[in-house]
DRENNUZA-601165 format. One record per residue (C-alpha): residue in three letters; x, y, z. Coordinates in steps of 0.001 Angstrom, whole numbers, plus 524288, in hexadecimal, padded with zeros to 5 digits. Example, Ala and Ser with C-alpha at 12.3 -4.5 7.8 and 13.67 -1.06 7.14 Angstrom:
BEGIN
ALA8300C7EE6C81E78SER835667FBDC81BE4
END
This chain:
BEGIN
UNKE9740A378F61403UNKE892DA39AD6171EUNKE837CA472461A13UNKE807FA42CC62867UNKE8E8BA3EE762A38UNKE93A6A4B8562438UNKE8AD0A535E62D07UNKE8F79A4C02638D0UNKE9D9DA4DCA63560UNKE9B0CA5C7463302UNKE945EA5E076401EUNKE9F62A574D64775UNKEA983A5F9864034UNKEA239A6BB6643E4UNKEA06EA67B0651EDUNKEAF00A64F3652EAUNKEB29EA728C64D93UNKEA8BBA78DC6570BUNKEADBFA7116662DBUNKEBC4EA743E65EABUNKEB9A0A82AD65D6BUNKEB2F6A838866AFDUNKEBD9CA7B8667147UNKEC860A840166B23UNKEC189A905666FEDUNKEC0A2A8A9D67D3DUNKECF1DA86FA67CF4UNKED383A9432678BDUNKECB71A9AB16834CUNKED09EA917568D8CUNKEDF20A930C689D7UNKEDEF2AA1D0686B9UNKED62AAA61A691BFUNKED766A9C4769CB6UNKEE600A99AE69CDEUNKEF138AA3016A014UNKEF96DA9FF969439UNKEED85AA21568B67UNKEEA60AAF0E69165UNKEF845AB32D6904AUNKEF951AAFCE681C7UNKEEBF2AB4FD67E40UNKEEEABAC1AF68528UNKEFC43AC2FE67EFEUNKEF661AC12E67159UNKEEC2AACB9B67476UNKEF67EAD53567962UNKEFF5DAD2E966D53UNKEF46AAD422663BDUNKEEF21AE16466963UNKEFCD3AE6AB66D14UNKEFEC9AEE2F66031UNKEF6FCAFA9665D4FUNKEE977AF9436579EUNKEE9ADAF70E648CFUNKEE42DB01EA6407DUNKEDEE6B000563319UNKED867AF26663555UNKECDAFAF01F62B6EUNKEBFEBAF09B631B9UNKEBD85AE24B62F9BUNKEC983ADF1C637BEUNKEC5DCAE7C564384UNKEBE60AE45664F79UNKEB3CBAEE4264C50UNKEAF57AE62064089UNKEA96BADBBA649AAUNKE9F8FAE61564EDDUNKE9D45AEB73641CEUNKE8F4FAE8E663D34UNKE9424AE85562F29UNKE9C08ADBE0631E2UNKE900AAD4D2636DBUNKE8709AD9A362C94UNKE90EDAD51F62239UNKE92BBAC792628EBUNKE83D5AC58B62A38UNKE81C3AC98061BE0UNKE8CCBAC01B6178EUNKE86E2AB4C361F26UNKE7947AB6A6618EAUNKE7F0CAB80C60B5EUNKE8833AACB160C16UNKE7DFDAA36261172UNKE746CAA71360710UNKE7E73AA2D65FCE0UNKE7A3EA94C75FFBAUNKE6F85A8E685F850UNKE6518A891860185UNKE5ED9A7CBD5FCFFUNKE5206A7DDD6045FUNKE4A5CA868B60DC7UNKE4F9CA7EAB618FBUNKE5D6DA80AD61440UNKE5B0FA8F0061307UNKE5536A8FC5620AEUNKE61C3A89226258FUNKE69A2A934961E65UNKE61F2A9E2A624C0UNKE6408A989463214UNKE72A0A96C462FB6UNKE7373AA4AF62B35UNKE6C9EAA9BF6377EUNKE75EBAA1DD63F76UNKE81F7AA778638F3UNKE7CADAB58563A8BUNKE7A59AB3B464929UNKE8721AACA264BA0UNKE9026AB86464D51UNKE87C8AC0506572AUNKE8469AB41565EE7UNKE9272AB03365F91UNKE9745ABCDA663DFUNKE8D5DABDA666F48UNKE90F7AAF9D67352UNKE9F8BAB271672D0UNKE9DA7ABF4567AF8UNKE95A2AB7E668509UNKE9FBFAAD6E68694UNKEAA65AB74A687D5UNKEA3C0AC070691BCUNKE9B35AB6AC699DDUNKEA0FCAA93F6989AUNKEAFB0AA8AF69669UNKEB8CDAAE676A038UNKEC74BAB22E6A01CUNKECFC5AAF9D6AC68UNKEDA3BAB9E06AEF8UNKEE6B2AB1006AEECUNKEF08AABC8D6AC3FUNKEF08FAC9446B3A9UNKEF740AD0686A83DUNKEEB94ACE2069FADUNKEE2EEAD9DD6A0BFUNKED74BAD4C2698F8UNKED0EEACB8E6A25AUNKEC352ACAB169C8AUNKEBFE2ABF1B69426UNKEC053AC2E2685D8UNKEBE66AB59967F69UNKEB800AB30E6763AUNKEB7DFABF5D66DBDUNKEAAFEAC46C66901UNKEB189ACB5965D44UNKEB8A2ABF5765944UNKEAC3DAB72F65A60UNKEA549AC124651B7UNKEAF39AC078646B9UNKEB04AAB1AE647F1UNKEA16EAB0956460EUNKEA23BAB88C639F6UNKEABC8AAE47634CEUNKEA2D4AA34C638ABUNKE9661AA8D663280UNKE9D0FAAD12625AEUNKEA3A7AA0036246FUNKE974CA98626270EUNKE8F17AA10A61E1DUNKE981CA9FA5612B2UNKE96EFA94DA6087AUNKE9FDEA897F60BFCUNKEA818A8C7E5FFF4UNKEAB3CA99F7604E5UNKEAD59A963A61367UNKEBC36A947F61314UNKEBDB8AA22D60CB7UNKEB3C3AA95561500UNKEB8CAAA34E6214EUNKEC6F3AA71861DFDUNKEC360AB56161A54UNKEBA75AB79B625F5UNKEC2EDAAF4B62F65UNKECEC3AB80062BAFUNKEC729AC42D62EF8UNKEC25AABE1A63BCFUNKED00EAB9D463FF7UNKED5D2AC74963D3BUNKECAB6ACDFB6449BUNKECC69AC52165005UNKEDAA5AC88465090UNKED70CAD70464FF5UNKECE4FAD52065C0CUNKED9DAACF4E662EFUNKEE324AD9F665E7EUNKED99EAE499662B5UNKEDA87ADEDC670DBUNKECC82ADB0267117UNKECEAFACC0E672DFUNKED97CAC239674E6UNKEDCC5AB89366A6DUNKED641AAD9C671B0UNKEC95EAB542671DFUNKEC86BAB5F86633DUNKECCD8AA7D466148UNKEC2A9AA28B66ACCUNKEB84CAAAD866472UNKEBBADAA4CD656AFUNKEBB39A975065BB2UNKEAE0BA9877662ABUNKEA745A9FB5657FFUNKEABA7A964A64D3EUNKEA824A8AE56561CUNKE9A49A90566579BUNKE99E3A93E664956UNKE9C20A856764578UNKE8EB3A830564B41UNKE87ACA8C786426DUNKE7F4BA878363770UNKE85F1A877762A17UNKE7DF1A8E6361FCEUNKE8514A865661553UNKE82DEA791F61B70UNKE7F61A6E86611DCUNKE83C6A75D960559UNKE8A93A6D855FB47UNKE8FDEA787F5F2C0UNKE9AEBA822F5F406UNKEA2EFA7A2B5FDDEUNKEB09BA7F24600E6UNKEBB4BA76CA5FB48UNKEC37CA6FED6056BUNKECFD3A7742601B0UNKEC930A845760539UNKEC4E6A807261329UNKED277A834361987UNKED2E6A913C61410UNKECEC4A972162113UNKEDBE0A936E6262AUNKEE0EEA9F1361E8EUNKEDAECAA741629DFUNKEE79CAA3B6631F1UNKEEF4FAAB3762770UNKEE613AB64C622E3UNKEE201ABB9A62FDCUNKEEFD7ABD0E635B9UNKEF3F2AC2B7628AEUNKEE955ACD7762A0DUNKEECF2ACFAF63817UNKEFB3FAD199634EAUNKEF7C9ADCAE62C28UNKEF2B8AE4CC637CBUNKEF9DDADE5B6434BUNKF080AADCA364125UNKF0D10AD4A264C8AUNKF0F48AC5E164B4AUNKF0821AC31D65831UNKEFBC9AC977653CEUNKEFC19AC25E64652UNKEFE92AB59A64DF7UNKEF26DAB84265647UNKEEA5EABADF64A2BUNKEEF65AAE2D6445EUNKEEAABAA6CC650A5UNKEDD6BAAD2464F14UNKEDD2FAAA6B640B7UNKEE08FA9C54642DDUNKED4D0A9A9764B52UNKECBE4AA15B641C2UNKED126A9995635E8UNKECDBDA8C9163CFAUNKEC03DA91C764095UNKEBD47A958B63296UNKEC2ACA88BD62DD1UNKEB960A81EC6379BUNKEAE04A89A86322DUNKEB15CA877762430UNKEB494A793762497UNKEAB53A74C262FEEUNKE9F8BA7C4962AF2UNKEA06BA7AC161C25UNKE93EDA76126165EUNKE9380A67806153DUNKE9281A613960828UNKE8712A58D460543UNKE8BA1A4AA96083BUNKE84DAA3FFD601E1UNKE8624A316960466UNKE8AA5A29F55F8E1UNKE7D8DA22275F8FBUNKE757FA2E595FB9AUNKE73ABA315A5EDABUNKE70E7A25BF5E499UNKE7693A25CD5D73BUNKE6D9CA21E65CC0DUNKE70B6A14EF5C601UNKE73BEA151C5B73DUNKE67B1A0FD25AFA4UNKE5EA5A10445BB86UNKE516EA16945B98DUNKE5010A25145BE53UNKE4A0EA26915CBE8UNKE3BABA29455CCE5UNKE37F7A36C35CF8BUNKE2F65A391F5DB9F
END
């Protein structure tokens, strides 16, 4: 397979993932917000999740306050810079591309939150289909969920391809738990955080990859499905603090979406190996004179 063929296939694969993410987000919004059964189920899940008293003793990283904590964003920005600098740049042009990619990753989270809030407050609307639902204002997509999903996107893309399945699983578990906490606190409905996750990951697939073109440190194929563990780890963490089966099930649904999102980032955006045509590199013939130096 030539390099141009591999590039075309990679671009088509990425375009398919982006399109699927946007279509799924639109479908979730259409069903959960614009249909009577969707609103009923979505509101029921919200009421069940927030029915129990507020949980005391949550670690700070699992509270809503962490999203507005400057320490989180300083740590994320520093991690992005350090991780990208782990790559060996082969030329000044390559280094400039790495710098541009780093800048794009650093700007992604604040830009994403602003766009999501604009969509929620000025573009998307929520019809009142049930008189018993008190919260009539549109709440989708969630700005807090968009922020934590953006953290997952930038940390996965900044990480070396070898580490992406593990980084994605760890950070994705944290994000899925925090998105459930947002629902349990009554800030957002489950569909709000799911829509945010799909939108942010879809846009994140369009970001430049700082590790594009590297040929070393690729993740082995057996490690690529590791992010699927998020579907188990996130509900397990939620079960420690929220004991009801319905809450754990809601966390499982959120975790399933997050795991597929991280899987798409890790598999769809791993740096491509250098592909050479079998005839691109001529092998020396035994007994032939050495090539002339120029």
